[in-house]
N, C-alpha and C positions, 0 to 999 in steps of 0.2 A: 370541403368535399369529403375529407377524411371522416369528419364527424357524421356526415350523411351515411357513411358506410358502416358505422359502428352503433350509434345511438338507437336507431330503429330496432336493431336486434336485441339490445338490452331491454327496451320497452316491451317488445314482443315476448321475450322470455318471462317477463314479470306478469303480463296480463292475459296470456292465452291459457286455455284450459288444457292442463298437462295430459289428460287422457286422450286428446286428439293430436298430440305432438307428431306421431309417426305419419298419420294421414296428412296433416298440414305440411310437414317437411317434404313429403313425396310431391305434393302439389307445388310447393315452393321451388323445389329442385327442378321440376319440369319447367316451370315458368322461367327460372334462372337460365337454364340451358337454352331454351328457345330464344329468350331475350338476347343472350350473348351471340347466338348464331345470327339472328336477324340484324342486330346492331352491327356486327362485323360485316355482313353482306352489304348493308346500307352504306357503311363507310367505304368499303372497297369499291362499290359502284358509284361513289361520289354523290349519293343522294343527300348526305348530311355529313358534318364533321363535328368533332368535339375538340375545340381549340384548347381545352384545359386538361392537363394530365395531373392526376392525383399524385402519382409518384412517377419520376422519369421512366419512360419505356413501358408504362402500364397505361392502357387506354382510359380516357376520361369517362367512358360510359360504364365502367365497372361499378361505381357506387349505385347507379340506377339499376343495373341488371342484377347485381348480387344482393342488393338490399331493398331499395325502395319498391321495386315492382313485386318481388316475391312476398315481402312483408305485407304490402297492401292487399295482395291476393289472398294470403293466408288469413288475415284479419277479416276480410270480407266474406270468405267462405265460412268462417266460424261464427260471425255475427249474423243476427237476424235469420236464423235457420228456416223460418216459415216463408221467407221471401223467395220469389222465383229466381232461379239461377240466371235466367235471361235478364231480368230486371237488374240484378246485381252486376252482371257483365256490362250492361249498358252504362250503369253508374260508374263502374270502374273505367270503362273506355272514355267516357266524357271527362272524368276527373284526370285521367292520365294524359290523354291527348289535349284536352282543353286547358286544364289548369297546369298540369305537370310540364308538358312540352313548352307551353307559352312562358311559364316561369323560368325554365332553363334557357330559353331564348333571351328573355329579359336579363337574366344574370350572366349572359354571354358564356355559358358553359356548353351550349348546344347551338349549332348553326345549320338550319336546313338549307340545302342548295337547290335540289330538285325534288323537294318533298314539302307537303303541307301537313300540319297536325291532323287535319280532318281525314287524311288518308290512313292514319293509324287507328281510327275508331273501329272499323270492322276487324282489323287484326287483333286489337285488344279484346274485343267481344269474343272472338273465336278462341283465343288463348285462355281467357278466363273460363269459358265453358268447358274446355278440355281439362283444365286444372281442377275445376270443381268436380268433374266426373271422376278424375283420378283420385281425388281426396275421399270421395264417397263411394268408391267402387267396392262391391262385395268381394271381388277377386282378391283384394288385399286385406280382407278381414277388417274392413273399416269400422271404426267406433261410431261414425255418423249414421243417423237413420237416413238411408237413401230414399229420395222421393222420385226416382226416375222411372 
């Protein structure tokens, strides 16, 4: 789990286009913040648990929320710029809820109690679309060509 929190950032730093760093980091920080909040709410409401802690007293969802989710979003925003943000959001949602959550369940690092991965799909779509909008917003002098 510790390597899941570090290796994706190293890969992202090497492969992303540096001129978009600020725009992508803004989107990634937004996604990180909302992921942490939503995960915390889900755990507190008893919808799911993370039975594995990376470090004692630090929740097991941190590698997902601080690394995997924002890195995936940032890479998807930057790649295939001609693709529709809605299409990208659907791909992100299906990969995250379908593959990511099921893999975490299989690895026993995430255990849904009153939640099904399919419930996450509309949430992931919505969060991706907002992150994409933030990354490409002219308000922040974005380097991306916004097609909104």
